[in-house]
C-alpha positions as CSV (number, residue, x, y, z in Angstrom):
1,M,5.5,4.3,9.7
2,F,9.0,3.4,8.3
3,K,7.5,0.2,6.6
4,L,4.8,2.3,5.0
5,A,7.3,4.8,3.7
6,K,9.4,2.0,2.2
7,K,6.3,0.6,0.6
8,L,5.2,3.9,-0.9
9,H,8.7,4.5,-2.2
10,A,8.8,1.0,-3.8
11,A,5.5,1.8,-5.5
12,G,7.0,5.0,-7.0
13,V,5.1,7.4,-4.9
14,L,6.9,10.8,-4.4
15,G,6.7,12.2,-0.9
16,I,7.0,15.8,0.1
17,N,10.5,15.5,1.4
18,S,11.7,13.9,-1.8
19,R,9.8,16.5,-3.9
20,N,11.6,19.3,-2.0
21,G,15.0,17.8,-1.8
22,E,15.3,16.0,-5.1
23,Y,13.2,18.3,-7.4
24,T,12.1,21.7,-6.3
25,L,15.4,22.7,-4.5
26,K,17.5,21.1,-7.2
27,Y,15.7,22.3,-10.3
28,N,13.9,25.5,-9.2
29,D,16.3,28.4,-8.8
30,R,14.9,30.7,-6.1
31,K,15.4,33.9,-8.2
32,Y,12.8,32.6,-10.6
33,Y,10.1,31.8,-8.0
34,P,8.4,35.2,-8.4
35,L,7.6,34.3,-12.0
36,A,5.3,31.6,-10.6
37,D,4.4,33.0,-7.2
38,D,3.2,36.4,-8.5
39,K,0.2,35.9,-10.8
40,L,0.7,39.4,-12.3
41,K,4.3,38.7,-13.3
42,T,3.2,35.3,-14.7
43,A,0.4,36.9,-16.8
44,L,2.5,39.7,-18.2
45,L,5.3,37.2,-19.2
46,A,2.9,34.8,-20.7
47,K,1.4,37.6,-22.7
48,E,4.8,38.5,-24.1
49,M,5.3,34.9,-25.2
50,N,1.8,34.7,-26.8
51,I,0.6,32.1,-24.3
52,P,-3.2,32.7,-23.7
53,I,-4.3,34.0,-20.3
54,P,-7.6,35.5,-19.0
55,E,-7.6,39.2,-19.9
56,I,-6.6,41.5,-17.1
57,Y,-9.0,44.4,-16.8
58,T,-7.1,46.5,-14.2
59,V,-4.7,46.2,-11.3
60,I,-5.0,48.0,-8.0
61,D,-1.4,48.7,-6.8
62,S,-2.0,50.7,-3.6
63,V,-4.6,51.8,-1.1
64,G,-4.7,55.2,-2.7
65,E,-6.1,53.6,-5.9
66,I,-9.0,51.8,-4.2
67,H,-11.4,54.8,-4.7
68,Q,-11.0,54.2,-8.5
69,L,-12.0,50.5,-8.2
70,H,-15.7,50.8,-9.0
71,D,-15.1,53.2,-11.9
72,R,-12.6,50.8,-13.4
73,V,-15.0,47.8,-13.4
74,K,-18.2,49.7,-14.2
75,Q,-18.2,48.4,-17.8
76,H,-18.0,44.8,-16.7
77,K,-21.0,42.8,-15.4
78,E,-18.8,39.9,-14.4
79,F,-15.1,39.6,-13.4
80,V,-12.7,37.9,-11.0
81,V,-10.9,39.7,-8.1
82,K,-7.8,38.0,-6.9
83,P,-4.6,38.7,-5.0
84,A,-1.5,38.6,-7.2
85,R,0.5,36.6,-4.6
86,G,-2.3,34.5,-3.1
87,S,-2.3,30.7,-2.8
88,G,-4.9,27.9,-2.5
89,G,-7.7,30.0,-3.9
90,D,-7.7,32.3,-0.8
91,G,-8.9,35.8,-1.4
92,I,-10.6,35.2,-4.8
93,I,-14.0,36.6,-5.4
94,V,-16.0,35.8,-8.6
95,V,-18.6,38.4,-9.6
96,T,-21.2,37.0,-11.9
97,D,-23.6,39.9,-12.3
98,R,-24.6,43.5,-11.2
99,K,-27.7,44.8,-9.4
100,G,-27.6,48.6,-9.2
101,D,-24.5,49.5,-7.3
102,D,-24.1,46.0,-5.8
103,Y,-22.2,42.9,-7.1
104,I,-23.6,39.4,-7.3
105,R,-21.4,36.5,-6.5
106,I,-21.7,32.8,-7.5
107,G,-24.7,31.4,-5.6
108,G,-26.5,34.7,-5.6
109,K,-24.8,36.3,-2.6
110,V,-24.9,40.2,-2.8
111,L,-21.7,42.2,-2.3
112,S,-22.0,45.9,-1.7
113,Q,-19.4,48.4,-3.1
114,E,-18.2,48.9,0.5
115,D,-17.8,45.1,0.9
116,L,-15.7,44.9,-2.3
117,T,-13.6,47.9,-1.3
118,Y,-12.9,46.4,2.1
119,H,-11.9,43.0,0.5
120,C,-9.5,44.7,-1.9
121,A,-7.9,46.6,1.1
122,N,-7.4,43.3,2.8
123,I,-5.7,41.9,-0.3
124,L,-3.4,44.9,-0.5
125,S,-2.4,44.5,3.2
126,G,-1.2,41.0,2.4
127,M,-3.9,39.1,4.2
128,F,-4.0,36.4,1.5
129,S,-0.4,36.6,0.2
130,L,2.4,34.2,0.5
131,G,4.4,35.3,3.6
132,G,1.9,38.0,4.4
133,V,3.7,40.6,2.3
134,D,1.9,43.6,0.7
135,D,0.1,42.6,-2.4
136,K,-1.7,43.8,-5.5
137,V,-5.3,43.3,-6.6
138,I,-5.9,41.8,-10.0
139,I,-9.3,42.2,-11.7
140,Q,-9.6,40.0,-14.8
141,Y,-11.9,38.2,-17.2
142,R,-14.2,35.7,-15.7
143,V,-13.8,32.3,-17.4
144,N,-16.9,30.7,-18.8
145,F,-16.2,27.0,-18.6
146,D,-16.5,24.8,-21.7
147,H,-19.9,23.1,-21.7
148,C,-18.3,19.7,-22.3
149,F,-17.9,19.8,-18.5
150,K,-21.4,20.8,-17.5
151,D,-22.5,17.4,-16.3
152,I,-19.4,16.6,-14.3
153,A,-18.9,20.0,-12.6
154,F,-21.1,21.8,-10.1
155,Q,-21.5,25.5,-10.9
156,G,-17.9,26.5,-10.9
157,V,-15.0,26.3,-13.3
158,P,-13.0,23.0,-13.5
159,D,-9.3,23.4,-14.0
160,I,-6.5,21.1,-15.3
161,R,-3.3,20.7,-13.4
162,I,-0.3,19.5,-15.3
163,I,3.0,18.7,-13.6
164,V,5.9,19.7,-15.9
165,F,9.4,18.5,-15.3
166,L,12.3,19.9,-17.3
167,G,9.7,21.0,-19.9
168,V,8.1,17.5,-20.2
169,P,4.4,17.3,-19.2
170,T,4.6,14.5,-16.7
171,M,1.2,13.9,-15.0
172,A,-2.2,15.6,-15.2
173,M,-5.5,15.7,-13.4
174,I,-8.7,17.7,-13.7
175,R,-10.2,19.2,-10.6
176,L,-14.0,19.2,-10.7
177,P,-16.2,21.5,-8.4
178,T,-18.9,19.9,-6.3
179,K,-21.8,21.1,-4.2
180,Q,-19.6,20.5,-1.1
181,S,-16.8,22.6,-2.5
182,D,-19.3,25.4,-3.2
183,G,-18.5,25.4,-6.9
184,K,-14.7,25.8,-6.4
185,A,-12.1,23.5,-7.9
186,N,-10.3,23.2,-4.6
187,L,-9.6,19.6,-3.4
188,H,-9.3,20.6,0.2
189,Q,-12.8,22.1,0.1
190,G,-14.4,19.0,-1.5
191,A,-13.7,19.1,-5.2
192,I,-13.0,15.9,-7.2
193,A,-9.6,15.0,-8.7
194,A,-9.7,12.8,-11.8
195,G,-6.4,11.7,-13.4
196,I,-5.8,12.1,-17.1
197,N,-4.1,9.7,-19.5
198,M,-1.2,11.8,-20.9
199,S,-1.2,10.1,-24.3
200,T,-5.0,10.1,-25.1
201,G,-6.2,13.1,-22.9
202,K,-9.0,10.9,-21.5
203,T,-10.0,11.0,-17.9
204,L,-9.6,8.2,-15.4
205,K,-11.7,7.5,-12.3
206,G,-12.0,10.2,-9.7
207,V,-10.9,10.7,-6.1
208,W,-13.2,12.5,-3.7
209,Q,-12.8,12.7,0.1
210,N,-10.0,10.1,-0.2
211,K,-12.3,7.6,-1.9
212,I,-12.0,6.3,-5.4
213,I,-15.3,7.1,-7.2
214,S,-16.6,6.4,-10.7
215,Q,-19.4,8.9,-10.8
216,H,-19.8,12.6,-9.9
217,P,-21.6,12.7,-6.5
218,D,-23.9,15.5,-7.5
219,T,-24.8,14.5,-11.1
220,G,-24.3,10.8,-11.1
221,V,-22.4,11.0,-14.5
222,E,-19.4,8.7,-15.2
223,L,-16.1,10.4,-14.7
224,A,-13.8,8.1,-16.7
225,G,-13.3,8.2,-20.5
226,R,-14.0,11.9,-21.0
227,L,-11.7,13.4,-23.7
228,M,-10.2,16.7,-22.8
229,P,-10.8,19.2,-25.6
230,H,-7.7,20.8,-27.1
231,W,-5.5,18.2,-25.4
232,S,-2.5,18.7,-27.7
233,T,-2.7,22.4,-27.2
234,L,-2.8,21.9,-23.4
235,L,0.4,19.8,-23.5
236,H,2.2,22.4,-25.7
237,M,1.1,25.3,-23.5
238,S,2.3,23.6,-20.3
239,A,5.6,22.5,-21.9
240,R,6.3,26.1,-22.9
241,C,6.0,27.2,-19.3
242,F,9.5,25.7,-18.8
243,E,10.9,28.4,-21.0
244,L,8.5,31.0,-19.6
245,T,9.8,30.6,-16.0
246,K,13.1,28.7,-16.2
247,L,11.7,26.6,-13.3
248,G,12.4,22.8,-13.8
249,Y,9.6,21.5,-11.6
250,I,6.2,23.3,-11.8
251,G,2.5,22.8,-11.7
252,V,0.6,24.5,-14.6
253,D,-3.1,25.3,-14.1
254,I,-5.2,25.6,-17.2
255,V,-8.9,26.4,-17.7
256,L,-11.0,25.8,-20.8
257,D,-13.1,28.8,-21.7
258,E,-16.2,28.3,-23.9
259,N,-15.2,31.1,-26.3
260,R,-11.5,31.6,-25.8
261,G,-10.3,28.0,-25.5
262,P,-7.4,27.0,-23.2
263,L,-6.1,29.7,-20.9
264,I,-3.2,29.6,-18.4
265,L,-4.7,30.4,-15.0
266,E,-1.6,30.3,-12.8
267,L,1.7,28.5,-12.1
268,N,2.9,26.8,-9.0
269,A,6.6,26.3,-8.1
270,R,5.7,23.9,-5.3
271,P,2.8,21.8,-6.7
272,G,1.1,19.4,-4.4
273,L,1.3,15.6,-4.6
274,N,-2.4,14.7,-4.7
275,I,-2.1,14.3,-8.4
276,Q,-0.6,10.9,-7.7
277,I,-3.7,9.8,-5.9
278,A,-5.9,11.1,-8.7
279,N,-3.9,9.0,-11.2
280,Q,-3.4,6.0,-8.8
281,S,0.2,6.1,-9.9
282,G,3.4,7.5,-8.5
283,L,5.5,10.3,-10.0
284,R,8.9,9.0,-9.2
285,E,9.3,6.6,-12.1
286,R,8.3,9.2,-14.7
287,L,10.6,11.9,-13.2
288,E,13.6,9.5,-13.2
289,L,13.0,8.6,-16.8
290,I,12.9,12.2,-17.8
291,Q,16.2,12.8,-15.9
292,K,17.9,10.0,-17.7
293,H,16.9,11.3,-21.1
294,A,16.9,15.1,-20.6
295,N,19.6,15.7,-23.1
296,Q,17.4,14.2,-25.8
297,L,14.4,16.6,-24.9
298,S,15.6,20.0,-26.2
299,T,12.5,21.1,-28.1
300,V,8.8,21.4,-27.1
301,E,7.9,18.9,-29.9
302,N,10.1,16.1,-28.8
303,R,9.2,16.7,-25.1
304,I,5.5,16.3,-26.1
305,Q,6.3,13.2,-28.1
306,F,8.2,11.6,-25.2
307,C,5.3,12.4,-22.8
308,Q,2.7,10.8,-25.1
309,T,4.7,7.8,-25.9
310,Y,5.9,6.8,-22.4
311,F,3.3,8.2,-20.0
312,N,0.4,6.3,-21.5
313,D,-1.3,4.4,-18.6
314,R,-1.8,1.4,-20.8
315,I,2.0,1.1,-21.6
316,Q,4.4,-0.4,-19.1
317,F,7.6,1.3,-20.3
318,S,11.1,0.1,-19.7
319,E,14.6,1.5,-20.3
320,S,15.1,-0.9,-23.2
321,Q,12.0,0.6,-24.9
322,V,13.3,4.2,-24.5
323,N,16.9,3.6,-25.6
């Protein structure tokens, strides 16, 4: 085990202990964690800074408001219900249509008014929240994913995760739903992770069930070489989240809506490390390079330029190139 750890470290792979000790604890002041952990706070702050987010239709703050739920959503045929402080996609319900008083979920499952009311009561009780604390129910616009992804995603909405360190977009991947993941972009449930070249915005090969794959298992379409639409905008949005939260090491999740373009879905103050597997590359070398040159990276524009110049997978950078 020790030999394996040394080998991974030598390859530049960042482990969870190093992530915690060297980055999240050092660069993420705990007083700012709620700006990432609470999706409602994130959304309201992003709106203030003119960073696009999915529109919030209503918020249920207490059990006493639950009886208003169905009146508040009656004008919307489709919407998303989520806990403000949830994690890992738990507690999220996507409504795609209405049938009388009932709601239709992805895949055609019918949800009665009583079912939805009960689910919202569970959210309020903290069933899906970090630490099990009382929560709020967010009901918001349902993203309609950009059709450029229709042949490499199964039913659900793909999302793009970008690791941002000291305001510099450092590594990215796209998470693609599969039949196994039931249309969810959740890697633990069977979604695909495909790395993205930071300079070009083009996808690399994918990782699925711990295997490197070149084609989507449900559609047979090649994964590598797909250009992310609005790539420059995605980099700028993610870089601005440093000023938004004052957190030095974060994961920024973005979705591409067919009509509204890129939207910030949520932020994560403790982003996972699977992104290294998706890119077949370690984070450590990139993070250390940013640390050494942080004093030169004071604006969003020069942080983006740094990212695109030195985190191109085709370029083997060195200190002499940067200085």
